[in-house]
C-alpha positions, 0 to 999 in steps of 0.5 A: 398221484399224478399232478398236471395243469389239469388237476390232480388225478384229473380232479379239477373241481370240488364236485369232482372231489365229491364224486370221488369221495362218494365212490371211495368213502361211500359209507363213511360219515361226511357230515354230522349236525346236532339238532334238537340235541341229537347228532344226525349223520350223512355219508359221502354217498348220501351227501352226493345225492342231497347235493345232486337233488339241490343242483337239479332244483337250481337248474329247474329254477333257472340258474345259469352258468356264471350266476352268483348264488349267495349263501347266508347262515350258520354252519349247517350241512345244507348250506355247505351242500348249497355251495357245492350244488351251485358249483355243480351247475357252473354258478359261483357261491358267495357266502356272506357273514350271517351276523351282518346287518341288512345294509352290509348284505345289500352291498355284497349282494348288489356288488356281485349281482346275485340272482339267487340267495340261499339262507338259513332262516326267517332272520336272514329272509327278513334282511334280504327282503328289507333290501331286495328293492335295491338289488336289481338282479335278485330273483329267487330266495331259498330258505332252509328253516320254514318256521315263521315264514308260512304267511310270507309271499312265496312268489319268489320264496322257496323252501330248500326241501321243496327245491330238492323235491322238484329237482328229484321230480325233474331228474330225467329232464335235467340230469344230462344238463347237470352232467354236462355242466359238471364235466365242463368245470375246469381247473381255472373255473371260479370255485368261490368268491369270498369278500374281505373283512374290509378293515380299511374300506368296502369289502372286496370280492376275492375270486378263487379258482378251482386250482387255488382251492384244490392245490392249497387243500392238497398241499396243506393236507399233506403238510400235516398228514391229514387223512379221511379219519379226521374230525373237525368242528365247523363253527367259524363264519362260512364267509371266512376263507379259513372255514371254506378251506378247512370245512370244504377244501380240505374236507373234500380233498381228504374225505374227513368228517365235518361236524356242525354244532347245534348253535353258538350257545351249545358250541363248547358242549358240542366240541367236547362231544365231537372231540375233533382231531383237527382244530382251528380257531382265531386267537379270540376263541383261545383267549375266551377259552383261557378266560373261562378256565381262569374264571373257574379256577378262581371259583375253585377251592384252595386245594384245587387252585394250588394244585392247578397252579403248581402243575401248570408252572411245571407244564410251562417249563417242560410241556412244550419240550415233551410235545416236541420230543426234546430231551427232558429228565425222567423226573420231569416226565414223571411229574408231568405225567402226574400233572396230566392225570390230575390237571392237564388231561381233565382240562383238555377234556373240558375244553374238548381238546382231548383228541386234537392231533393238529391245532391251528390259530391265525387271523390275528397274532396270538399272545405268546403267553396264551399260545404257550399255555395251550402247548404246555398242556400237550396240545399241538397248537401251531400258527399259520400266516395267511390271507383270503387272497392266498386261499389261506396258507402262506406260512406254517409251522412244521411239527417240532419247530413251533414257537410263539414269536414266528409264523413258520416257514413258507407253506409247500409251493409258496414263495415268500420274499421281503420287500425293501420296506419290510413288507411281506410278498408271496406267490403260490398256486393259491394266489387269487385270480382277481378282485371282482370288478376292481382291476385297480385294486387287483393291480395294486395287490398282485403284480404281473409276475404273480407276487402279492403284497400282504400289507404286513411287515416282517422278516425272516430269521437268519438262523431258522428261516422262520418268518416273523410278522411285526404288524400291519405295514400301515400300522408300523410307524415311527414315534416322534423320537424315531423309535419303532411303533408296532401296536399289535405287539403290545396289544397281544401282551395286554390281551393275555390277561383274562380281564382284558378283551380288546385293546387299541394302542396309539403312538404313531408320531407321538412322544409316547404310547397310550391305549384304549382298553375293553374289559372282558365282561365275563371275567370282570363280572365274575370277579365283581360277584365274588367280591360283592361288588354290585353293578348295573351295566358294562359302563358302570363296571368298566369305570369302577376304581378297583377295575381300573386299579387291576387294569393299571397293574396289567398295563404296568406289568406289560410295560416291564415285558415290553421294556426288555425288547430293545427294538420295541421298548419305546412302545410302553403304554404311558397313559390309558383309559377303559372304554365305556362300551365294548368295541362292536362290529355293528358300530363299525369298530371291528370287522366281522372277523373281529379285527380292530379297525384302528383308523375308524376307532381313532376318528370316532373317539378322537376326543378320547385320544386327544385327552390321552395326550393333553394331560387330562385326568378325565374326559366327558364323551357322547357315543352313538351305539347300535342296539341288537334290533338295529336302532341307534342310540347315544350313551354318555360317560365321564372316563378316568384317564390314568398314568402307568409306570414305565421302565426307563430304557436307555437303548430305546431309540432304535429307528424303524428303517 
């Protein structure tokens, strides 16, 4: 394999990789999609023809080189094809979050100046039409699913299949121009523009080149020995860099198959049917799956429950060592094999993880207890550390060197250094080109030598060379007594409990730490039904005395664990309340990738934070919420504030330097 500044083996673009795959793996499945309960399949040769027809159709509609083409919808082969077709004609694909409100979409569409938008269905068509008068460069809207759209004005509205048909009909007219544009694509042309989640402000358009995507896809695939034989399930938001690199970058580099579920509600069933060999999920997905397992075990009979807990206790002791090939006694291996037959194997099958060879989690830190649970089952789950601006990969965990408290070693081709203030910096072939129309932020983030400031605080372990991330640099602070405050460390420990969906810990500049808690409605609702506790709403259940008692037990148990870490022992939670509503991206409290927007939450619920620190035992509050149909409303509640036991620590005053 020859690698030059002009690509690897002359492959300088995703369309070039597509053509190689259609030639090399022509009859191999490239895409599968479940529709109406049936899996449909397209080979690489068929996918190339579908993409070419769409690209010719885009030329027929007047797409120019350098135009931005927005893509909105759930994971479907057609929408992945749309991104590659846009690249083929020299345009730039811009995937958007499909659950974003119309106003959020308006910002991105206007910021990038998209002339063309390709969407999945009527829901997305309606959002674009709602804001189209404010989109000064918008011209054409292409939709995939025609249901509900027959009576719409089709002057600038086009059905996806019709655009393809027109492209095929105009083959002789446009094929030379299409070939010219494909051949002109260089390693430094823009491959995609992905918008950040906007945890601290408006989303920024991250420009990633063909070089960025192909180099990252190549090195990360080689790191984990990925091949054309892998199967993945593409279910994460297409606007997220993780999905782009796994479902498009690595898929096109290796030639493996991308499987798209029928819908969000059938995802778990489809996951079991596909049985992916390579799997990626953010911590929230693993947390939810673990919660569902624990709920089912609570409903199981006494014998099954005892057997589950007996073998899981053994798995936690020896499972990770067996997975890593470390020395384990023959008796322990035998007992683990029995547990695999009775518990671990059936559980992995239920989760859809029977064939997983490599699994990753990233995006947020995962709780160590959750991480260890999956590895104890024999699932090769690893952590990586990355960013949109890096094309995902900054560090990865090599096989046999996997731990819950680190994020691994620098990925191939990546340099990492720690700044004087503890901030992590990196540079690599995947480093983004720029923030679109934002030279100030580009200069603030990436210096002239290519070093990128991550905004995260961390350090390298001297003995292993592995990177440990403490928290977001802006969130790591000092408490009033000079002790280190790192909220994510405590939040992840709390979220191990199936009853707790989300937490927000406060304490910067304060004498002690406090917390907001969101209960998991599935887990707590199941518990309420088993105990014949009636409730009419999330709010009523969240305020139930027995629920508060349970959450208090969890907080106090976590406090004991936190007290064992001399550097962070001051982060024990002294007071907490259970929020009367779930934190929601539609209310601006979470990003579209489900990250907590800490500053916004602190400002929005300022009265609750104040009450946590002024000694109040309860607080009345009014909160604006957004309903599913976009309407606004007000909810009111009187929340109980509870004190939690903390462990006295004499060595806790270790200042954050």
